[in-house]
Biopython code that builds the backbone (N, CA, C, O; Angstrom):
import numpy as np
from Bio.PDB.StructureBuilder import StructureBuilder

atoms = [
    (1, "MET", "N", (1.227, -1.103, 0.091)),
    (1, "MET", "CA", (0.412, -0.215, 0.035)),
    (1, "MET", "C", (0.950, 1.258, 0.017)),
    (1, "MET", "O", (0.396, 2.113, -0.674)),
    (2, "ARG", "N", (1.805, 1.472, 0.625)),
    (2, "ARG", "CA", (2.548, 2.155, 0.942)),
    (2, "ARG", "C", (3.997, 2.038, 0.801)),
    (2, "ARG", "O", (4.605, 1.411, 1.669)),
    (3, "SER", "N", (4.813, 2.707, -0.456)),
    (3, "SER", "CA", (5.694, 2.569, -1.089)),
    (3, "SER", "C", (6.990, 2.963, 0.581)),
    (3, "SER", "O", (6.537, 3.543, 1.568)),
    (4, "GLY", "N", (8.404, 2.530, 0.519)),
    (4, "GLY", "CA", (9.277, 2.980, 1.793)),
    (4, "GLY", "C", (9.652, 4.376, 1.245)),
    (4, "GLY", "O", (9.405, 5.109, 0.288)),
    (5, "ALA", "N", (10.517, 4.331, 2.583)),
    (5, "ALA", "CA", (10.583, 6.001, 3.234)),
    (5, "ALA", "C", (11.355, 6.750, 1.641)),
    (5, "ALA", "O", (11.809, 6.026, 0.754)),
    (6, "LEU", "N", (11.359, 7.726, 1.593)),
    (6, "LEU", "CA", (12.017, 8.425, 1.072)),
    (6, "LEU", "C", (11.130, 7.750, -1.082)),
    (6, "LEU", "O", (11.668, 7.966, -2.168)),
    (7, "GLY", "N", (10.072, 7.168, -0.886)),
    (7, "GLY", "CA", (9.788, 6.957, -2.741)),
    (7, "GLY", "C", (10.627, 5.415, -3.200)),
    (7, "GLY", "O", (10.899, 5.310, -4.396)),
    (8, "LYS", "N", (10.937, 4.506, -2.470)),
    (8, "LYS", "CA", (12.243, 3.259, -2.559)),
    (8, "LYS", "C", (11.502, 2.940, -1.910)),
    (8, "LYS", "O", (11.071, 3.455, -0.878)),
    (9, "THR", "N", (11.140, 1.676, -2.625)),
    (9, "THR", "CA", (10.466, 0.540, -2.235)),
    (9, "THR", "C", (10.971, -0.687, -1.526)),
    (9, "THR", "O", (11.923, -1.306, -2.002)),
    (10, "PRO", "N", (10.317, -1.116, -0.286)),
    (10, "PRO", "CA", (11.133, -2.197, 0.249)),
    (10, "PRO", "C", (11.499, -3.610, -0.445)),
    (10, "PRO", "O", (10.758, -4.093, -1.302)),
    (11, "PRO", "N", (12.970, -4.393, 0.080)),
    (11, "PRO", "CA", (12.569, -5.495, -1.028)),
    (11, "PRO", "C", (10.600, -6.530, -0.132)),
    (11, "PRO", "O", (9.697, -6.460, 0.702)),
    (12, "ALA", "N", (11.187, -7.267, -1.212)),
    (12, "ALA", "CA", (10.255, -8.412, -0.236)),
    (12, "ALA", "C", (10.202, -8.540, 1.020)),
    (12, "ALA", "O", (9.193, -8.026, 1.503)),
    (13, "SER", "N", (11.313, -9.319, 2.191)),
    (13, "SER", "CA", (11.663, -9.595, 2.666)),
    (13, "SER", "C", (11.484, -8.416, 4.015)),
    (13, "SER", "O", (11.453, -8.874, 5.158)),
    (14, "GLN", "N", (11.376, -6.944, 3.808)),
    (14, "GLN", "CA", (11.731, -6.408, 4.635)),
    (14, "GLN", "C", (10.627, -5.706, 4.415)),
    (14, "GLN", "O", (10.799, -4.577, 4.873)),
    (15, "GLU", "N", (9.344, -5.850, 3.833)),
    (15, "GLU", "CA", (7.328, -5.169, 4.245)),
    (15, "GLU", "C", (7.856, -4.492, 3.650)),
    (15, "GLU", "O", (8.758, -4.796, 2.869)),
    (16, "ALA", "N", (7.127, -2.610, 4.016)),
    (16, "ALA", "CA", (6.803, -1.349, 5.630)),
    (16, "ALA", "C", (6.058, -2.409, 6.199)),
    (16, "ALA", "O", (6.097, -3.586, 5.839)),
    (17, "PRO", "N", (5.252, -1.832, 7.278)),
    (17, "PRO", "CA", (4.624, -2.420, 8.670)),
    (17, "PRO", "C", (3.128, -2.093, 8.336)),
    (17, "PRO", "O", (2.977, -0.920, 8.674)),
    (18, "LEU", "N", (1.900, -2.602, 7.807)),
    (18, "LEU", "CA", (0.565, -2.058, 7.643)),
    (18, "LEU", "C", (0.214, -1.081, 8.961)),
    (18, "LEU", "O", (-0.106, -1.391, 10.108)),
    (19, "ILE", "N", (0.374, 0.011, 8.432)),
    (19, "ILE", "CA", (-0.172, 1.258, 9.633)),
    (19, "ILE", "C", (-1.592, 1.014, 9.854)),
    (19, "ILE", "O", (-2.447, 0.160, 9.620)),
    (20, "LYS", "N", (-1.409, 2.553, 10.608)),
    (20, "LYS", "CA", (-3.566, 1.929, 11.401)),
    (20, "LYS", "C", (-3.367, 3.442, 9.657)),
    (20, "LYS", "O", (-3.261, 2.661, 8.711)),
    (21, "LEU", "N", (-3.332, 4.145, 9.358)),
    (21, "LEU", "CA", (-2.752, 4.900, 8.247)),
    (21, "LEU", "C", (-4.098, 4.007, 6.545)),
    (21, "LEU", "O", (-5.215, 4.167, 6.051)),
    (22, "ASP", "N", (-2.645, 2.996, 6.368)),
    (22, "ASP", "CA", (-2.985, 2.869, 5.589)),
    (22, "ASP", "C", (-4.334, 1.651, 5.201)),
    (22, "ASP", "O", (-4.572, 1.261, 4.058)),
    (23, "ILE", "N", (-5.027, 1.244, 6.349)),
    (23, "ILE", "CA", (-6.366, 1.257, 6.504)),
    (23, "ILE", "C", (-7.122, 1.927, 6.140)),
    (23, "ILE", "O", (-7.895, 1.891, 5.182)),
    (24, "VAL", "N", (-6.824, 3.013, 7.378)),
    (24, "VAL", "CA", (-7.680, 4.360, 7.206)),
    (24, "VAL", "C", (-8.425, 4.451, 5.671)),
    (24, "VAL", "O", (-9.577, 4.477, 5.236)),
    (25, "ASN", "N", (-6.555, 4.493, 4.942)),
    (25, "ASN", "CA", (-6.863, 4.906, 3.152)),
    (25, "ASN", "C", (-8.335, 3.695, 2.524)),
    (25, "ASN", "O", (-9.473, 3.586, 2.066)),
    (26, "GLU", "N", (-7.304, 3.157, 2.918)),
    (26, "GLU", "CA", (-8.553, 1.458, 2.297)),
    (26, "GLU", "C", (-9.998, 1.483, 2.702)),
    (26, "GLU", "O", (-11.006, 1.193, 2.057)),
    (27, "VAL", "N", (-9.882, 1.797, 3.626)),
    (27, "VAL", "CA", (-11.436, 2.241, 4.415)),
    (27, "VAL", "C", (-12.407, 3.681, 3.104)),
    (27, "VAL", "O", (-13.508, 3.672, 2.554)),
    (28, "VAL", "N", (-11.438, 4.521, 3.115)),
    (28, "VAL", "CA", (-11.513, 5.322, 2.336)),
    (28, "VAL", "C", (-11.962, 4.883, 0.870)),
    (28, "VAL", "O", (-13.053, 4.491, 0.456)),
    (29, "ASN", "N", (-11.130, 5.020, 0.433)),
    (29, "ASN", "CA", (-10.471, 4.244, -1.201)),
    (29, "ASN", "C", (-12.099, 2.941, -1.137)),
    (29, "ASN", "O", (-13.055, 3.534, -1.636)),
    (30, "ARG", "N", (-12.538, 1.375, -0.640)),
    (30, "ARG", "CA", (-13.316, 1.503, -0.565)),
    (30, "ARG", "C", (-15.185, 2.198, -0.754)),
    (30, "ARG", "O", (-15.923, 2.256, -1.738)),
    (31, "THR", "N", (-15.369, 2.602, 0.641)),
    (31, "THR", "CA", (-16.366, 3.274, 0.843)),
    (31, "THR", "C", (-16.862, 4.285, -0.493)),
    (31, "THR", "O", (-17.513, 4.003, -1.499)),
    (32, "GLY", "N", (-15.961, 6.184, 0.190)),
    (32, "GLY", "CA", (-16.450, 7.080, -0.507)),
    (32, "GLY", "C", (-16.378, 7.867, 0.099)),
    (32, "GLY", "O", (-16.507, 9.048, -0.225)),
    (33, "ILE", "N", (-16.011, 7.168, 1.803)),
    (33, "ILE", "CA", (-16.208, 8.830, 3.039)),
    (33, "ILE", "C", (-14.985, 9.307, 2.979)),
    (33, "ILE", "O", (-13.909, 8.964, 2.488)),
    (34, "THR", "N", (-15.361, 10.084, 3.527)),
    (34, "THR", "CA", (-14.256, 11.264, 3.644)),
    (34, "THR", "C", (-13.226, 10.561, 4.680)),
    (34, "THR", "O", (-13.629, 9.661, 5.417)),
    (35, "LYS", "N", (-12.000, 10.965, 4.706)),
    (35, "LYS", "CA", (-10.991, 11.084, 5.520)),
    (35, "LYS", "C", (-11.650, 10.332, 6.843)),
    (35, "LYS", "O", (-12.028, 9.266, 7.328)),
    (36, "THR", "N", (-11.460, 11.906, 7.048)),
    (36, "THR", "CA", (-12.352, 12.577, 9.057)),
    (36, "THR", "C", (-12.715, 10.925, 9.308)),
    (36, "THR", "O", (-12.133, 10.036, 9.929)),
    (37, "LYS", "N", (-14.697, 10.995, 8.049)),
    (37, "LYS", "CA", (-14.223, 10.129, 9.086)),
    (37, "LYS", "C", (-14.525, 8.574, 8.932)),
    (37, "LYS", "O", (-15.280, 7.774, 9.483)),
    (38, "ALA", "N", (-13.391, 8.521, 7.721)),
    (38, "ALA", "CA", (-12.612, 7.211, 7.872)),
    (38, "ALA", "C", (-11.413, 7.361, 9.489)),
    (38, "ALA", "O", (-10.688, 6.532, 10.039)),
    (39, "GLU", "N", (-11.541, 7.980, 9.612)),
    (39, "GLU", "CA", (-10.090, 7.536, 10.230)),
    (39, "GLU", "C", (-10.985, 7.497, 11.950)),
    (39, "GLU", "O", (-10.344, 7.221, 12.964)),
    (40, "MET", "N", (-12.896, 7.904, 12.008)),
    (40, "MET", "CA", (-13.446, 7.877, 13.408)),
    (40, "MET", "C", (-13.689, 5.953, 13.242)),
    (40, "MET", "O", (-13.491, 4.875, 13.801)),
    (41, "ALA", "N", (-14.187, 6.533, 12.176)),
    (41, "ALA", "CA", (-13.990, 4.725, 11.255)),
    (41, "ALA", "C", (-13.139, 3.545, 12.796)),
    (41, "ALA", "O", (-13.314, 3.016, 13.893)),
    (42, "VAL", "N", (-12.592, 3.689, 12.128)),
    (42, "VAL", "CA", (-11.568, 2.696, 12.485)),
    (42, "VAL", "C", (-11.319, 3.176, 14.020)),
    (42, "VAL", "O", (-11.252, 2.346, 14.926)),
    (43, "GLU", "N", (-11.226, 4.170, 14.183)),
    (43, "GLU", "CA", (-11.078, 5.104, 15.591)),
    (43, "GLU", "C", (-11.558, 3.747, 16.789)),
    (43, "GLU", "O", (-11.142, 2.996, 17.672)),
    (44, "THR", "N", (-12.857, 4.205, 15.916)),
    (44, "THR", "CA", (-13.694, 3.865, 17.170)),
    (44, "THR", "C", (-13.706, 2.231, 17.062)),
    (44, "THR", "O", (-13.908, 1.710, 18.159)),
    (45, "VAL", "N", (-13.535, 1.314, 15.989)),
    (45, "VAL", "CA", (-13.815, 0.038, 16.231)),
    (45, "VAL", "C", (-12.030, -0.090, 16.615)),
    (45, "VAL", "O", (-11.577, -1.224, 16.457)),
    (46, "PHE", "N", (-11.123, 0.895, 17.054)),
    (46, "PHE", "CA", (-9.308, -0.337, 17.873)),
    (46, "PHE", "C", (-10.201, 0.352, 19.615)),
    (46, "PHE", "O", (-10.593, -0.652, 20.210)),
    (47, "GLU", "N", (-10.535, 1.574, 20.391)),
    (47, "GLU", "CA", (-10.955, 1.748, 20.871)),
    (47, "GLU", "C", (-11.945, 1.040, 22.006)),
    (47, "GLU", "O", (-12.050, 1.019, 23.232)),
    (48, "SER", "N", (-12.929, 0.194, 20.267)),
    (48, "SER", "CA", (-14.784, -0.813, 21.444)),
    (48, "SER", "C", (-13.228, -2.324, 21.306)),
    (48, "SER", "O", (-13.176, -3.057, 22.293)),
    (49, "MET", "N", (-12.593, -2.502, 20.610)),
    (49, "MET", "CA", (-11.486, -3.554, 20.593)),
    (49, "MET", "C", (-11.085, -3.661, 22.027)),
    (49, "MET", "O", (-11.256, -4.424, 22.978)),
    (50, "LYS", "N", (-10.437, -2.478, 21.724)),
    (50, "LYS", "CA", (-9.186, -1.902, 23.234)),
    (50, "LYS", "C", (-10.310, -2.040, 24.142)),
    (50, "LYS", "O", (-10.383, -3.240, 24.405)),
    (51, "ARG", "N", (-11.605, -1.134, 25.006)),
    (51, "ARG", "CA", (-12.012, -1.665, 25.679)),
    (51, "ARG", "C", (-12.522, -3.146, 26.527)),
    (51, "ARG", "O", (-12.485, -3.378, 27.735)),
    (52, "ALA", "N", (-12.979, -3.981, 25.440)),
    (52, "ALA", "CA", (-13.287, -5.475, 25.389)),
    (52, "ALA", "C", (-12.191, -5.952, 26.219)),
    (52, "ALA", "O", (-12.449, -6.554, 27.261)),
    (53, "LEU", "N", (-11.076, -5.754, 25.881)),
    (53, "LEU", "CA", (-9.308, -6.390, 25.698)),
    (53, "LEU", "C", (-9.952, -5.734, 27.645)),
    (53, "LEU", "O", (-10.626, -6.606, 28.192)),
    (54, "ALA", "N", (-9.776, -4.506, 28.459)),
    (54, "ALA", "CA", (-9.473, -4.508, 30.103)),
    (54, "ALA", "C", (-10.129, -4.965, 29.986)),
    (54, "ALA", "O", (-9.451, -5.990, 29.912)),
    (55, "GLN", "N", (-11.546, -5.478, 29.795)),
    (55, "GLN", "CA", (-12.763, -5.986, 30.741)),
    (55, "GLN", "C", (-11.911, -7.649, 30.510)),
    (55, "GLN", "O", (-11.471, -8.095, 31.569)),
    (56, "GLY", "N", (-11.792, -8.081, 29.902)),
    (56, "GLY", "CA", (-11.236, -9.502, 30.554)),
    (56, "GLY", "C", (-12.208, -10.051, 28.990)),
    (56, "GLY", "O", (-12.355, -11.254, 28.777)),
    (57, "GLU", "N", (-12.784, -8.999, 28.036)),
    (57, "GLU", "CA", (-13.773, -9.784, 26.993)),
    (57, "GLU", "C", (-13.389, -10.802, 25.616)),
    (57, "GLU", "O", (-12.885, -10.153, 24.699)),
    (58, "ARG", "N", (-13.478, -11.616, 25.463)),
    (58, "ARG", "CA", (-13.432, -11.778, 24.182)),
    (58, "ARG", "C", (-13.726, -11.047, 22.658)),
    (58, "ARG", "O", (-14.661, -10.254, 22.768)),
    (59, "ILE", "N", (-13.314, -11.089, 21.619)),
    (59, "ILE", "CA", (-13.243, -11.004, 20.399)),
    (59, "ILE", "C", (-13.002, -12.347, 19.915)),
    (59, "ILE", "O", (-12.215, -13.280, 19.759)),
    (60, "GLU", "N", (-14.331, -11.801, 19.752)),
    (60, "GLU", "CA", (-13.970, -12.625, 18.579)),
    (60, "GLU", "C", (-14.418, -12.091, 16.428)),
    (60, "GLU", "O", (-15.516, -11.600, 16.169)),
    (61, "LEU", "N", (-13.636, -12.273, 15.587)),
    (61, "LEU", "CA", (-14.265, -11.509, 14.590)),
    (61, "LEU", "C", (-14.308, -12.902, 13.807)),
    (61, "LEU", "O", (-13.174, -13.338, 13.606)),
    (62, "ARG", "N", (-15.358, -13.722, 13.308)),
    (62, "ARG", "CA", (-15.236, -14.175, 11.897)),
    (62, "ARG", "C", (-14.780, -14.466, 10.493)),
    (62, "ARG", "O", (-15.271, -14.012, 9.460)),
    (63, "GLY", "N", (-13.766, -15.291, 10.614)),
    (63, "GLY", "CA", (-12.792, -15.920, 9.580)),
    (63, "GLY", "C", (-11.317, -14.470, 9.702)),
    (63, "GLY", "O", (-10.507, -14.536, 8.777)),
    (64, "PHE", "N", (-11.227, -14.056, 10.084)),
    (64, "PHE", "CA", (-10.344, -13.450, 11.085)),
    (64, "PHE", "C", (-8.685, -13.888, 12.226)),
    (64, "PHE", "O", (-7.480, -14.005, 12.004)),
    (65, "GLY", "N", (-9.673, -14.008, 13.531)),
    (65, "GLY", "CA", (-9.566, -15.178, 14.835)),
    (65, "GLY", "C", (-10.165, -14.527, 15.657)),
    (65, "GLY", "O", (-11.062, -13.740, 15.353)),
    (66, "ILE", "N", (-9.610, -14.834, 17.310)),
    (66, "ILE", "CA", (-10.314, -14.767, 18.408)),
    (66, "ILE", "C", (-8.822, -13.945, 19.135)),
    (66, "ILE", "O", (-7.724, -14.437, 19.394)),
    (67, "PHE", "N", (-9.174, -12.965, 19.259)),
    (67, "PHE", "CA", (-9.227, -11.446, 20.758)),
    (67, "PHE", "C", (-9.073, -12.570, 22.651)),
    (67, "PHE", "O", (-9.958, -13.424, 22.694)),
    (68, "ASN", "N", (-8.532, -12.568, 23.402)),
    (68, "ASN", "CA", (-8.326, -12.876, 24.247)),
    (68, "ASN", "C", (-7.661, -12.705, 25.407)),
    (68, "ASN", "O", (-6.497, -13.091, 25.515)),
    (69, "VAL", "N", (-8.260, -12.158, 26.325)),
    (69, "VAL", "CA", (-6.662, -11.926, 27.489)),
    (69, "VAL", "C", (-7.138, -13.464, 28.367)),
    (69, "VAL", "O", (-8.205, -14.010, 28.646)),
    (70, "ARG", "N", (-4.748, -13.936, 28.728)),
    (70, "ARG", "CA", (-5.175, -14.334, 29.121)),
    (70, "ARG", "C", (-3.828, -14.272, 30.232)),
    (70, "ARG", "O", (-2.762, -13.762, 29.886)),
    (71, "PRO", "N", (-4.026, -14.824, 31.515)),
    (71, "PRO", "CA", (-3.206, -14.714, 32.307)),
    (71, "PRO", "C", (-1.628, -15.078, 32.544)),
    (71, "PRO", "O", (-1.120, -16.155, 32.235)),
    (72, "ARG", "N", (-0.972, -14.010, 33.131)),
    (72, "ARG", "CA", (0.799, -14.775, 32.806)),
    (72, "ARG", "C", (1.428, -15.220, 33.716)),
    (72, "ARG", "O", (1.717, -14.481, 34.658)),
    (73, "LYS", "N", (1.826, -16.581, 33.694)),
    (73, "LYS", "CA", (2.540, -16.347, 35.033)),
    (73, "LYS", "C", (4.028, -15.451, 35.407)),
    (73, "LYS", "O", (4.801, -14.793, 34.711)),
    (74, "THR", "N", (3.961, -15.905, 37.295)),
    (74, "THR", "CA", (5.176, -15.061, 37.772)),
    (74, "THR", "C", (6.021, -15.972, 37.190)),
    (74, "THR", "O", (5.836, -17.165, 36.947)),
    (75, "GLY", "N", (7.391, -14.952, 36.908)),
    (75, "GLY", "CA", (8.498, -15.802, 35.704)),
    (75, "GLY", "C", (10.062, -15.442, 36.007)),
    (75, "GLY", "O", (10.507, -14.375, 35.584)),
    (76, "ILE", "N", (10.559, -15.979, 36.448)),
    (76, "ILE", "CA", (12.221, -14.999, 36.807)),
    (76, "ILE", "C", (12.678, -14.825, 34.845)),
    (76, "ILE", "O", (12.063, -15.258, 33.871)),
    (77, "GLY", "N", (14.404, -13.756, 34.944)),
    (77, "GLY", "CA", (14.520, -13.255, 33.789)),
    (77, "GLY", "C", (15.566, -13.578, 34.496)),
    (77, "GLY", "O", (15.913, -14.276, 35.449)),
    (78, "ARG", "N", (16.246, -12.290, 33.133)),
    (78, "ARG", "CA", (17.885, -12.145, 33.837)),
    (78, "ARG", "C", (18.534, -10.909, 33.160)),
    (78, "ARG", "O", (18.156, -10.759, 31.998)),
    (79, "ASN", "N", (19.185, -10.233, 33.490)),
    (79, "ASN", "CA", (19.327, -8.718, 32.968)),
    (79, "ASN", "C", (20.283, -9.152, 31.561)),
    (79, "ASN", "O", (20.919, -10.196, 31.706)),
    (80, "PRO", "N", (20.397, -8.633, 30.579)),
    (80, "PRO", "CA", (21.432, -8.806, 29.714)),
    (80, "PRO", "C", (22.994, -8.634, 30.561)),
    (80, "PRO", "O", (23.875, -9.239, 31.172)),
    (81, "ARG", "N", (22.397, -6.896, 29.898)),
    (81, "ARG", "CA", (23.716, -6.580, 31.224)),
    (81, "ARG", "C", (24.879, -7.068, 31.322)),
    (81, "ARG", "O", (25.979, -7.075, 30.769)),
    (82, "THR", "N", (23.804, -7.851, 32.988)),
    (82, "THR", "CA", (24.138, -7.289, 34.093)),
    (82, "THR", "C", (24.958, -9.553, 34.627)),
    (82, "THR", "O", (25.984, -10.032, 35.110)),
    (83, "GLY", "N", (23.647, -10.056, 34.096)),
    (83, "GLY", "CA", (23.646, -11.729, 33.798)),
    (83, "GLY", "C", (22.554, -11.637, 35.398)),
    (83, "GLY", "O", (22.136, -12.770, 35.634)),
    (84, "SER", "N", (22.138, -10.781, 36.272)),
    (84, "SER", "CA", (21.586, -11.489, 37.593)),
    (84, "SER", "C", (20.090, -11.328, 37.880)),
    (84, "SER", "O", (19.398, -10.310, 37.843)),
    (85, "GLU", "N", (19.879, -12.157, 38.072)),
    (85, "GLU", "CA", (18.086, -13.111, 37.960)),
    (85, "GLU", "C", (17.301, -11.857, 38.560)),
    (85, "GLU", "O", (17.616, -11.108, 39.484)),
    (86, "VAL", "N", (15.667, -11.876, 37.360)),
    (86, "VAL", "CA", (15.272, -10.625, 37.740)),
    (86, "VAL", "C", (13.807, -11.149, 37.265)),
    (86, "VAL", "O", (13.443, -11.571, 36.168)),
    (87, "ALA", "N", (12.964, -10.936, 38.715)),
    (87, "ALA", "CA", (11.288, -11.556, 39.083)),
    (87, "ALA", "C", (10.447, -11.182, 37.599)),
    (87, "ALA", "O", (11.022, -10.187, 37.157)),
    (88, "ILE", "N", (9.406, -11.548, 36.725)),
    (88, "ILE", "CA", (8.826, -10.911, 36.383)),
    (88, "ILE", "C", (7.736, -10.930, 37.491)),
    (88, "ILE", "O", (7.832, -11.790, 38.367)),
    (89, "PRO", "N", (6.858, -10.176, 37.513)),
    (89, "PRO", "CA", (5.703, -10.286, 38.095)),
    (89, "PRO", "C", (3.726, -11.126, 36.714)),
    (89, "PRO", "O", (3.308, -11.340, 35.576)),
    (90, "PRO", "N", (3.512, -11.166, 37.751)),
    (90, "PRO", "CA", (2.261, -12.279, 37.684)),
    (90, "PRO", "C", (1.320, -11.225, 36.822)),
    (90, "PRO", "O", (1.157, -10.076, 37.232)),
    (91, "GLY", "N", (0.465, -11.899, 35.094)),
    (91, "GLY", "CA", (-0.331, -9.975, 34.764)),
    (91, "GLY", "C", (-0.923, -10.302, 33.291)),
    (91, "GLY", "O", (-1.540, -11.349, 33.102)),
    (92, "LYS", "N", (-0.817, -9.840, 32.786)),
    (92, "LYS", "CA", (-2.507, -9.956, 31.347)),
    (92, "LYS", "C", (-0.984, -9.749, 30.194)),
    (92, "LYS", "O", (0.014, -9.029, 30.152)),
    (93, "ALA", "N", (-1.582, -10.856, 29.395)),
    (93, "ALA", "CA", (-1.495, -10.432, 28.157)),
    (93, "ALA", "C", (-2.636, -10.758, 26.948)),
    (93, "ALA", "O", (-3.758, -11.139, 27.282)),
    (94, "VAL", "N", (-2.407, -10.647, 26.037)),
    (94, "VAL", "CA", (-3.673, -10.148, 24.730)),
    (94, "VAL", "C", (-2.721, -11.295, 23.176)),
    (94, "VAL", "O", (-1.825, -10.984, 22.391)),
    (95, "ARG", "N", (-3.612, -12.762, 23.393)),
    (95, "ARG", "CA", (-3.243, -13.851, 22.837)),
    (95, "ARG", "C", (-4.712, -13.663, 21.388)),
    (95, "ARG", "O", (-5.911, -13.701, 21.665)),
    (96, "PHE", "N", (-4.410, -13.561, 20.616)),
    (96, "PHE", "CA", (-4.361, -13.596, 19.407)),
    (96, "PHE", "C", (-4.570, -15.305, 18.267)),
    (96, "PHE", "O", (-3.602, -15.927, 17.831)),
    (97, "LYS", "N", (-5.849, -15.650, 18.063)),
    (97, "LYS", "CA", (-5.527, -16.829, 17.135)),
    (97, "LYS", "C", (-6.019, -17.094, 15.906)),
    (97, "LYS", "O", (-7.178, -17.500, 15.822)),
    (98, "PRO", "N", (-5.430, -16.958, 15.032)),
    (98, "PRO", "CA", (-5.786, -16.833, 13.731)),
    (98, "PRO", "C", (-6.897, -18.257, 13.437)),
    (98, "PRO", "O", (-7.000, -19.426, 13.809)),
    (99, "GLY", "N", (-7.457, -17.487, 12.719)),
    (99, "GLY", "CA", (-8.984, -18.126, 12.079)),
    (99, "GLY", "C", (-9.247, -18.891, 10.498)),
    (99, "GLY", "O", (-9.112, -18.219, 9.475)),
    (100, "LYS", "N", (-9.506, -19.877, 10.461)),
    (100, "LYS", "CA", (-9.566, -21.016, 9.699)),
    (100, "LYS", "C", (-8.367, -19.677, 8.374)),
    (100, "LYS", "O", (-7.249, -19.459, 7.906)),
    (101, "GLU", "N", (-9.791, -19.236, 8.432)),
    (101, "GLU", "CA", (-9.099, -17.995, 6.625)),
    (101, "GLU", "C", (-8.075, -17.520, 6.744)),
    (101, "GLU", "O", (-7.396, -17.642, 5.725)),
    (102, "LEU", "N", (-7.392, -16.778, 7.891)),
    (102, "LEU", "CA", (-6.467, -16.235, 7.880)),
    (102, "LEU", "C", (-5.221, -17.285, 8.347)),
    (102, "LEU", "O", (-4.184, -16.632, 8.463)),
    (103, "GLN", "N", (-4.988, -18.935, 8.693)),
    (103, "GLN", "CA", (-4.721, -19.390, 8.754)),
    (103, "GLN", "C", (-3.911, -20.302, 7.058)),
    (103, "GLN", "O", (-2.793, -20.723, 6.764)),
    (104, "ALA", "N", (-5.332, -20.222, 6.324)),
    (104, "ALA", "CA", (-4.958, -20.624, 5.206)),
    (104, "ALA", "C", (-3.579, -20.134, 4.592)),
    (104, "ALA", "O", (-2.879, -21.063, 4.188)),
    (105, "LEU", "N", (-3.098, -18.985, 4.457)),
    (105, "LEU", "CA", (-2.762, -17.510, 3.619)),
    (105, "LEU", "C", (-1.720, -18.466, 4.029)),
    (105, "LEU", "O", (-1.529, -19.247, 4.961)),
    (106, "GLU", "N", (-1.030, -18.026, 2.784)),
    (106, "GLU", "CA", (0.390, -18.876, 2.595)),
    (106, "GLU", "C", (1.248, -17.110, 1.366)),
    (106, "GLU", "O", (2.390, -17.173, 0.910)),
]
sb = StructureBuilder()
sb.init_structure("model")
sb.init_model(0)
sb.init_chain("A")
sb.init_seg("    ")
for serial, (resi, resn, name, xyz) in enumerate(atoms, 1):
    if name == "N":
        sb.init_residue(resn, " ", resi, " ")
    sb.init_atom(name, np.array(xyz, "f"), 0.0, 1.0, " ", f" {name:<3s}", serial, name[0])
structure = sb.get_structure()
């Protein structure tokens, strides 16, 4: 969708990531609505998803995948500079499980 920095197209192995602006532009191109309204629509979808995940709800998008929040266990990590052990506190992590259609992509 976008070309790389300074108009150069990145090599296939280093493609530019899809960003929110790309999604907004795609909504504008497909629907013909104004960019402002498209930005509002995309932002509303993302905010709704964030709010649902913050409340521990599961988000299921048929044909795309499932987002859910799972507890993360306490762990022990290492400081790479000093090598000393560091306790990693328990928390929550968002997980994504791709749907069948998304898994079929190559």
